[in-house]
PDB file of N, CA, C and O in Angstrom:
ATOM      1  N   MET A   1     -41.103  -5.508  17.910  1.00  0.00           N
ATOM      2  CA  MET A   1     -40.016  -4.115  18.727  1.00  0.00           C
ATOM      3  C   MET A   1     -38.726  -4.954  19.033  1.00  0.00           C
ATOM      4  O   MET A   1     -38.822  -6.149  19.315  1.00  0.00           O
ATOM      5  N   ARG A   2     -37.351  -4.219  18.963  1.00  0.00           N
ATOM      6  CA  ARG A   2     -36.354  -5.311  19.264  1.00  0.00           C
ATOM      7  C   ARG A   2     -36.265  -4.991  20.798  1.00  0.00           C
ATOM      8  O   ARG A   2     -36.949  -4.290  21.542  1.00  0.00           O
ATOM      9  N   GLN A   3     -35.206  -5.742  20.973  1.00  0.00           N
ATOM     10  CA  GLN A   3     -34.981  -6.409  22.737  1.00  0.00           C
ATOM     11  C   GLN A   3     -34.609  -4.341  22.907  1.00  0.00           C
ATOM     12  O   GLN A   3     -35.387  -3.557  23.451  1.00  0.00           O
ATOM     13  N   ASP A   4     -33.904  -4.142  22.575  1.00  0.00           N
ATOM     14  CA  ASP A   4     -33.011  -2.780  22.510  1.00  0.00           C
ATOM     15  C   ASP A   4     -33.971  -1.757  23.122  1.00  0.00           C
ATOM     16  O   ASP A   4     -33.940  -1.191  24.214  1.00  0.00           O
ATOM     17  N   GLU A   5     -35.003  -1.671  21.895  1.00  0.00           N
ATOM     18  CA  GLU A   5     -36.356  -0.531  21.875  1.00  0.00           C
ATOM     19  C   GLU A   5     -37.681  -1.073  22.999  1.00  0.00           C
ATOM     20  O   GLU A   5     -38.590  -0.309  23.324  1.00  0.00           O
ATOM     21  N   LEU A   6     -37.607  -2.103  23.354  1.00  0.00           N
ATOM     22  CA  LEU A   6     -38.359  -1.844  24.514  1.00  0.00           C
ATOM     23  C   LEU A   6     -37.576  -1.245  25.654  1.00  0.00           C
ATOM     24  O   LEU A   6     -37.955  -0.216  26.214  1.00  0.00           O
ATOM     25  N   ALA A   7     -36.437  -1.920  26.009  1.00  0.00           N
ATOM     26  CA  ALA A   7     -36.001  -1.850  27.065  1.00  0.00           C
ATOM     27  C   ALA A   7     -35.844  -0.078  27.294  1.00  0.00           C
ATOM     28  O   ALA A   7     -35.948   0.297  28.462  1.00  0.00           O
ATOM     29  N   GLY A   8     -35.596   1.017  26.204  1.00  0.00           N
ATOM     30  CA  GLY A   8     -36.031   2.198  26.336  1.00  0.00           C
ATOM     31  C   GLY A   8     -37.055   2.278  26.138  1.00  0.00           C
ATOM     32  O   GLY A   8     -37.658   1.668  27.021  1.00  0.00           O
ATOM     33  N   VAL A   9     -37.638   2.656  25.520  1.00  0.00           N
ATOM     34  CA  VAL A   9     -38.912   2.913  25.863  1.00  0.00           C
ATOM     35  C   VAL A   9     -39.798   2.175  27.632  1.00  0.00           C
ATOM     36  O   VAL A   9     -40.753   2.839  28.036  1.00  0.00           O
ATOM     37  N   ALA A  10     -39.321   0.693  28.616  1.00  0.00           N
ATOM     38  CA  ALA A  10     -39.523   0.712  29.684  1.00  0.00           C
ATOM     39  C   ALA A  10     -38.535   1.746  30.698  1.00  0.00           C
ATOM     40  O   ALA A  10     -38.678   2.193  31.835  1.00  0.00           O
ATOM     41  N   GLY A  11     -37.382   1.872  29.558  1.00  0.00           N
ATOM     42  CA  GLY A  11     -37.225   2.906  30.482  1.00  0.00           C
ATOM     43  C   GLY A  11     -35.848   0.747  31.535  1.00  0.00           C
ATOM     44  O   GLY A  11     -35.722   0.239  32.649  1.00  0.00           O
ATOM     45  N   VAL A  12     -35.602   0.624  30.863  1.00  0.00           N
ATOM     46  CA  VAL A  12     -35.048  -0.511  31.956  1.00  0.00           C
ATOM     47  C   VAL A  12     -33.615  -1.408  31.023  1.00  0.00           C
ATOM     48  O   VAL A  12     -33.524  -0.949  29.885  1.00  0.00           O
ATOM     49  N   GLY A  13     -33.037  -2.027  31.183  1.00  0.00           N
ATOM     50  CA  GLY A  13     -31.983  -2.431  30.409  1.00  0.00           C
ATOM     51  C   GLY A  13     -31.399  -3.242  29.699  1.00  0.00           C
ATOM     52  O   GLY A  13     -30.220  -3.066  30.009  1.00  0.00           O
ATOM     53  N   VAL A  14     -31.428  -3.962  29.004  1.00  0.00           N
ATOM     54  CA  VAL A  14     -31.454  -5.022  27.762  1.00  0.00           C
ATOM     55  C   VAL A  14     -31.159  -6.071  28.247  1.00  0.00           C
ATOM     56  O   VAL A  14     -31.583  -7.083  27.689  1.00  0.00           O
ATOM     57  N   ARG A  15     -30.461  -6.180  29.264  1.00  0.00           N
ATOM     58  CA  ARG A  15     -30.409  -6.966  30.102  1.00  0.00           C
ATOM     59  C   ARG A  15     -31.873  -8.295  30.887  1.00  0.00           C
ATOM     60  O   ARG A  15     -32.144  -9.494  30.953  1.00  0.00           O
ATOM     61  N   LEU A  16     -32.492  -6.602  31.408  1.00  0.00           N
ATOM     62  CA  LEU A  16     -33.574  -7.355  31.558  1.00  0.00           C
ATOM     63  C   LEU A  16     -34.470  -7.960  30.489  1.00  0.00           C
ATOM     64  O   LEU A  16     -34.665  -9.175  30.463  1.00  0.00           O
ATOM     65  N   ILE A  17     -35.006  -7.149  29.628  1.00  0.00           N
ATOM     66  CA  ILE A  17     -35.329  -8.184  28.855  1.00  0.00           C
ATOM     67  C   ILE A  17     -35.155  -9.657  28.120  1.00  0.00           C
ATOM     68  O   ILE A  17     -35.947 -10.479  27.658  1.00  0.00           O
ATOM     69  N   VAL A  18     -33.798  -9.578  28.239  1.00  0.00           N
ATOM     70  CA  VAL A  18     -33.633 -10.749  27.518  1.00  0.00           C
ATOM     71  C   VAL A  18     -33.217 -12.086  28.900  1.00  0.00           C
ATOM     72  O   VAL A  18     -33.235 -13.313  28.807  1.00  0.00           O
ATOM     73  N   ASP A  19     -32.919 -11.305  29.941  1.00  0.00           N
ATOM     74  CA  ASP A  19     -33.502 -12.216  31.352  1.00  0.00           C
ATOM     75  C   ASP A  19     -35.371 -12.917  30.584  1.00  0.00           C
ATOM     76  O   ASP A  19     -35.708 -13.937  29.983  1.00  0.00           O
ATOM     77  N   ILE A  20     -35.839 -12.113  30.899  1.00  0.00           N
ATOM     78  CA  ILE A  20     -37.737 -12.057  30.971  1.00  0.00           C
ATOM     79  C   ILE A  20     -37.844 -12.721  29.875  1.00  0.00           C
ATOM     80  O   ILE A  20     -38.467 -13.759  30.094  1.00  0.00           O
ATOM     81  N   GLU A  21     -37.569 -12.628  28.924  1.00  0.00           N
ATOM     82  CA  GLU A  21     -37.675 -13.773  27.258  1.00  0.00           C
ATOM     83  C   GLU A  21     -36.595 -15.460  27.923  1.00  0.00           C
ATOM     84  O   GLU A  21     -37.066 -16.594  28.011  1.00  0.00           O
ATOM     85  N   ALA A  22     -35.280 -15.076  28.240  1.00  0.00           N
ATOM     86  CA  ALA A  22     -35.021 -16.626  28.674  1.00  0.00           C
ATOM     87  C   ALA A  22     -36.322 -17.378  29.764  1.00  0.00           C
ATOM     88  O   ALA A  22     -36.892 -18.435  29.492  1.00  0.00           O
ATOM     89  N   GLY A  23     -36.627 -16.399  31.215  1.00  0.00           N
ATOM     90  CA  GLY A  23     -37.826 -16.956  32.014  1.00  0.00           C
ATOM     91  C   GLY A  23     -36.918 -16.999  32.899  1.00  0.00           C
ATOM     92  O   GLY A  23     -36.675 -18.082  33.432  1.00  0.00           O
ATOM     93  N   LYS A  24     -36.101 -15.669  33.319  1.00  0.00           N
ATOM     94  CA  LYS A  24     -35.054 -16.349  34.623  1.00  0.00           C
ATOM     95  C   LYS A  24     -35.868 -16.366  35.479  1.00  0.00           C
ATOM     96  O   LYS A  24     -36.950 -15.788  35.379  1.00  0.00           O
ATOM     97  N   PRO A  25     -35.549 -16.944  36.345  1.00  0.00           N
ATOM     98  CA  PRO A  25     -36.505 -16.742  37.311  1.00  0.00           C
ATOM     99  C   PRO A  25     -36.762 -16.154  39.090  1.00  0.00           C
ATOM    100  O   PRO A  25     -37.591 -16.403  39.965  1.00  0.00           O
ATOM    101  N   THR A  26     -35.068 -14.929  38.932  1.00  0.00           N
ATOM    102  CA  THR A  26     -34.997 -14.518  39.429  1.00  0.00           C
ATOM    103  C   THR A  26     -34.912 -13.252  38.921  1.00  0.00           C
ATOM    104  O   THR A  26     -34.162 -12.345  39.282  1.00  0.00           O
ATOM    105  N   ALA A  27     -35.667 -13.256  38.130  1.00  0.00           N
ATOM    106  CA  ALA A  27     -36.381 -11.123  37.704  1.00  0.00           C
ATOM    107  C   ALA A  27     -37.285 -11.173  38.609  1.00  0.00           C
ATOM    108  O   ALA A  27     -38.014 -12.059  39.056  1.00  0.00           O
ATOM    109  N   GLN A  28     -36.957  -8.967  39.017  1.00  0.00           N
ATOM    110  CA  GLN A  28     -37.323  -8.919  39.759  1.00  0.00           C
ATOM    111  C   GLN A  28     -39.181  -7.999  39.155  1.00  0.00           C
ATOM    112  O   GLN A  28     -39.172  -6.907  38.587  1.00  0.00           O
ATOM    113  N   ILE A  29     -40.128  -8.553  39.381  1.00  0.00           N
ATOM    114  CA  ILE A  29     -41.292  -8.655  39.701  1.00  0.00           C
ATOM    115  C   ILE A  29     -41.601  -7.665  39.252  1.00  0.00           C
ATOM    116  O   ILE A  29     -42.268  -7.831  38.230  1.00  0.00           O
ATOM    117  N   GLY A  30     -41.391  -6.312  39.603  1.00  0.00           N
ATOM    118  CA  GLY A  30     -42.301  -5.237  39.723  1.00  0.00           C
ATOM    119  C   GLY A  30     -41.437  -4.772  38.324  1.00  0.00           C
ATOM    120  O   GLY A  30     -41.975  -4.023  37.509  1.00  0.00           O
ATOM    121  N   LYS A  31     -40.057  -5.282  38.119  1.00  0.00           N
ATOM    122  CA  LYS A  31     -40.044  -3.961  36.939  1.00  0.00           C
ATOM    123  C   LYS A  31     -40.652  -4.916  35.578  1.00  0.00           C
ATOM    124  O   LYS A  31     -40.635  -4.508  34.416  1.00  0.00           O
ATOM    125  N   ILE A  32     -41.325  -6.630  36.136  1.00  0.00           N
ATOM    126  CA  ILE A  32     -41.472  -7.522  34.628  1.00  0.00           C
ATOM    127  C   ILE A  32     -42.686  -6.618  34.518  1.00  0.00           C
ATOM    128  O   ILE A  32     -42.719  -5.861  33.548  1.00  0.00           O
ATOM    129  N   LEU A  33     -44.293  -6.588  35.910  1.00  0.00           N
ATOM    130  CA  LEU A  33     -45.039  -6.340  35.609  1.00  0.00           C
ATOM    131  C   LEU A  33     -44.951  -5.062  34.860  1.00  0.00           C
ATOM    132  O   LEU A  33     -45.834  -4.855  34.027  1.00  0.00           O
ATOM    133  N   HIS A  34     -43.819  -3.978  35.066  1.00  0.00           N
ATOM    134  CA  HIS A  34     -43.604  -2.305  34.606  1.00  0.00           C
ATOM    135  C   HIS A  34     -43.585  -3.170  33.159  1.00  0.00           C
ATOM    136  O   HIS A  34     -44.798  -3.177  32.947  1.00  0.00           O
ATOM    137  N   VAL A  35     -42.988  -3.909  32.018  1.00  0.00           N
ATOM    138  CA  VAL A  35     -42.436  -3.761  31.144  1.00  0.00           C
ATOM    139  C   VAL A  35     -43.986  -4.521  30.096  1.00  0.00           C
ATOM    140  O   VAL A  35     -44.376  -4.181  28.979  1.00  0.00           O
ATOM    141  N   LEU A  36     -44.492  -5.516  30.955  1.00  0.00           N
ATOM    142  CA  LEU A  36     -45.959  -6.202  30.811  1.00  0.00           C
ATOM    143  C   LEU A  36     -47.221  -5.082  30.271  1.00  0.00           C
ATOM    144  O   LEU A  36     -48.178  -5.077  29.496  1.00  0.00           O
ATOM    145  N   ALA A  37     -46.476  -4.105  31.302  1.00  0.00           N
ATOM    146  CA  ALA A  37     -47.894  -2.634  30.972  1.00  0.00           C
ATOM    147  C   ALA A  37     -47.211  -2.058  29.815  1.00  0.00           C
ATOM    148  O   ALA A  37     -48.009  -1.909  28.889  1.00  0.00           O
ATOM    149  N   ILE A  38     -46.362  -1.786  29.612  1.00  0.00           N
ATOM    150  CA  ILE A  38     -45.519  -1.022  28.941  1.00  0.00           C
ATOM    151  C   ILE A  38     -46.024  -1.714  27.097  1.00  0.00           C
ATOM    152  O   ILE A  38     -46.082  -0.990  26.103  1.00  0.00           O
ATOM    153  N   LEU A  39     -46.261  -2.938  27.108  1.00  0.00           N
ATOM    154  CA  LEU A  39     -46.378  -3.318  25.688  1.00  0.00           C
ATOM    155  C   LEU A  39     -48.365  -4.103  26.288  1.00  0.00           C
ATOM    156  O   LEU A  39     -48.974  -5.086  25.867  1.00  0.00           O
ATOM    157  N   GLY A  40     -48.615  -3.408  27.010  1.00  0.00           N
ATOM    158  CA  GLY A  40     -50.364  -3.136  27.456  1.00  0.00           C
ATOM    159  C   GLY A  40     -50.620  -4.865  27.739  1.00  0.00           C
ATOM    160  O   GLY A  40     -51.649  -5.538  27.677  1.00  0.00           O
ATOM    161  N   CYS A  41     -49.511  -5.147  27.998  1.00  0.00           N
ATOM    162  CA  CYS A  41     -50.334  -6.963  28.831  1.00  0.00           C
ATOM    163  C   CYS A  41     -50.691  -6.668  30.354  1.00  0.00           C
ATOM    164  O   CYS A  41     -50.391  -5.521  30.688  1.00  0.00           O
ATOM    165  N   SER A  42     -51.233  -7.404  31.295  1.00  0.00           N
ATOM    166  CA  SER A  42     -51.482  -7.354  32.283  1.00  0.00           C
ATOM    167  C   SER A  42     -51.220  -9.149  32.972  1.00  0.00           C
ATOM    168  O   SER A  42     -51.035 -10.114  32.232  1.00  0.00           O
ATOM    169  N   ILE A  43     -51.260  -9.216  34.281  1.00  0.00           N
ATOM    170  CA  ILE A  43     -51.577  -9.986  35.368  1.00  0.00           C
ATOM    171  C   ILE A  43     -52.992 -10.222  35.797  1.00  0.00           C
ATOM    172  O   ILE A  43     -53.696  -9.279  36.157  1.00  0.00           O
ATOM    173  N   ASP A  44     -53.481 -11.606  35.765  1.00  0.00           N
ATOM    174  CA  ASP A  44     -54.902 -10.978  37.454  1.00  0.00           C
ATOM    175  C   ASP A  44     -53.677 -12.827  37.730  1.00  0.00           C
ATOM    176  O   ASP A  44     -53.077 -13.690  37.089  1.00  0.00           O
ATOM    177  N   ILE A  45     -54.128 -12.253  39.601  1.00  0.00           N
ATOM    178  CA  ILE A  45     -53.989 -13.599  40.337  1.00  0.00           C
ATOM    179  C   ILE A  45     -55.230 -13.839  41.579  1.00  0.00           C
ATOM    180  O   ILE A  45     -55.705 -13.199  42.517  1.00  0.00           O
ATOM    181  N   PHE A  46     -55.414 -15.233  40.903  1.00  0.00           N
ATOM    182  CA  PHE A  46     -56.260 -15.622  41.690  1.00  0.00           C
ATOM    183  C   PHE A  46     -56.137 -16.862  43.393  1.00  0.00           C
ATOM    184  O   PHE A  46     -55.776 -18.038  43.370  1.00  0.00           O
ATOM    185  N   GLU A  47     -56.405 -16.364  44.169  1.00  0.00           N
ATOM    186  CA  GLU A  47     -56.548 -17.168  45.011  1.00  0.00           C
ATOM    187  C   GLU A  47     -56.996 -18.887  44.633  1.00  0.00           C
ATOM    188  O   GLU A  47     -57.904 -18.935  43.804  1.00  0.00           O
ATOM    189  N   PRO A  48     -56.707 -19.682  44.910  1.00  0.00           N
ATOM    190  CA  PRO A  48     -56.147 -21.118  44.783  1.00  0.00           C
ATOM    191  C   PRO A  48     -57.483 -21.764  45.027  1.00  0.00           C
ATOM    192  O   PRO A  48     -58.248 -21.446  45.937  1.00  0.00           O
ATOM    193  N   GLY A  49     -57.700 -22.735  44.094  1.00  0.00           N
ATOM    194  CA  GLY A  49     -59.479 -22.946  43.441  1.00  0.00           C
ATOM    195  C   GLY A  49     -59.913 -21.827  42.544  1.00  0.00           C
ATOM    196  O   GLY A  49     -60.703 -22.057  41.629  1.00  0.00           O
ATOM    197  N   GLU A  50     -59.376 -20.473  42.789  1.00  0.00           N
ATOM    198  CA  GLU A  50     -60.497 -19.396  42.057  1.00  0.00           C
ATOM    199  C   GLU A  50     -60.215 -19.612  40.557  1.00  0.00           C
ATOM    200  O   GLU A  50     -59.133 -19.952  40.079  1.00  0.00           O
ATOM    201  N   ARG A  51     -61.407 -19.349  39.863  1.00  0.00           N
ATOM    202  CA  ARG A  51     -60.716 -19.751  38.059  1.00  0.00           C
ATOM    203  C   ARG A  51     -61.970 -18.132  37.601  1.00  0.00           C
ATOM    204  O   ARG A  51     -63.082 -17.844  38.046  1.00  0.00           O
ATOM    205  N   LYS A  52     -61.288 -17.602  36.806  1.00  0.00           N
ATOM    206  CA  LYS A  52     -61.819 -16.619  35.929  1.00  0.00           C
ATOM    207  C   LYS A  52     -63.071 -17.274  34.678  1.00  0.00           C
ATOM    208  O   LYS A  52     -62.847 -18.067  33.764  1.00  0.00           O
ATOM    209  N   ARG A  53     -63.900 -16.856  34.913  1.00  0.00           N
ATOM    210  CA  ARG A  53     -64.484 -17.287  33.414  1.00  0.00           C
ATOM    211  C   ARG A  53     -64.236 -16.160  31.843  1.00  0.00           C
ATOM    212  O   ARG A  53     -64.421 -14.952  31.695  1.00  0.00           O
ATOM    213  N   LEU A  54     -63.886 -16.936  31.150  1.00  0.00           N
ATOM    214  CA  LEU A  54     -63.882 -16.346  30.147  1.00  0.00           C
ATOM    215  C   LEU A  54     -65.325 -16.441  29.306  1.00  0.00           C
ATOM    216  O   LEU A  54     -66.275 -17.205  29.134  1.00  0.00           O
ATOM    217  N   GLY A  55     -64.632 -14.633  28.750  1.00  0.00           N
ATOM    218  CA  GLY A  55     -66.565 -14.102  27.761  1.00  0.00           C
ATOM    219  C   GLY A  55     -66.974 -13.463  28.348  1.00  0.00           C
ATOM    220  O   GLY A  55     -68.069 -12.978  28.065  1.00  0.00           O
TER     221      GLY A  55
END
């Protein structure tokens, strides 16, 4: 998927997609999570020392 296509589907600007891909540290987390959800991805956050078992 091209950057402009993803931006259109997610309802965000192309600049945000470029910033996410570049690893910009100040990108808005809410928008990043929304783009990830559009892509079918998610993020799990664990407490320090906690590890999720794979499998």
